[in-house]
C-alpha positions, 0 to 999 in steps of 0.5 A, a space after each residue: 518571745 522577749 529573747 526573739 525581738 532581741 535577736 530581730 533588733 541586733 540583725 537589724 543592727 547589723 543590717 543598719 551596719 552594712 547599710 552604713 559601710 556601703 554608704 561610706 564606701 560610695 561615697 568614699 569612692 565617688 571622692 576618690 573619682 571626682 579627684 581623679 577627674 579634677 587631676 585629669 582636668 588640671 592635667 589637660 588645661 596644662 596640655 592645651 596651654 603647652 599648645 597654645 605655646 606651641 602654636 604661637 612659637 610654630 608661627 613665629 618660626 613661619 614668619 621667620 622662614 617667610 622673611 628669611 626665604 623672601 626674594 630681597 632677603 635671597 638676593 642680598 645673600 646671594 651678592 653676599 656669597 658672590 653668586 649670580 642668576 642661572 643662565 638659560 643651559 643650567 636651569 632644569 625644568 623637572 615635569 
């Protein structure tokens, strides 16, 4: 009988070892996934900062373009380059 109980205890210990290994493996997988998630969050945060900077640059460029294309600035540039307003014959209306 004691031989049978020794085998039974051995199998139980083996079963416990299997459960322990499975638990450790599951914990390690959870840690790896969490680390990858945090890494992705950092990348997303960096890309959001880049997008924010690019949006600010885009606004500045649009303001600069609007300033350059203002009627006051265009009139000044036309005078500098010796241009004049077109005559009525030179204007073509496109439907």
